[in-house]
N, C-alpha and C positions, 0 to 999 in steps of 0.2 A: 504494500500500500504506500503510495507516495503523495506528497503534498508540498505546497509552498508555504512556509511558515516561519515564525520567529524562533531562532535557535535557543532562546532562553525559556520558551514556553513549551514547545512540543516534546522535548526529550522526556518530560515527566510521564508521557503516554507511550514511551518506548520508541520514539522516532529518533533517528540520528542522520547525519549527512549521508545521502544516498551514495556518494562517491566512495564511502567506506565499504559499501557492499558491491562496488563495481558498476553502479548505475549512474550514468551521466545525464544531466538535464537536456531537454530538447532545445532549449534556448540559453543564451548566455547569462543565466541567473547566477548569483553567487552560490557556490556549492554549499555554504552554510545554511541557505534558505530552502534548497531543494532537498527534502528529507524523505526518508523511507522507514517503514516499520516492517520487518520481516514477519510474515504470518507462518502458521505451522506447515503449510505446503511449500514454503520457500526452500530453495536449494542453492547452495553456493555457486553452482554453475550458471545460474541466471545472472547474466551480466550484459552490459552494453548500454546504448543510448535509449532512453525512455522515449516512447512515442505515444501520444494521445490517440484514441480511436478517431477514425476519419471524420465522424460528425463534428467533433470538437474543432477540427481544422476549418470547417465551414462557417464557424461563428464569426 
């Protein structure tokens, strides 16, 4: 699960910078703001650039 959020607020919910998990943001946001929380189905081999679903690109 990923989000853009304040690095002082979201870690209390288990989020951390996504780059620590090998996930890079789709736009040049500061890596401290693009955060991820691994869920139980997450596997360490899931890495790369995050992409929003196509409908979000149409907004």
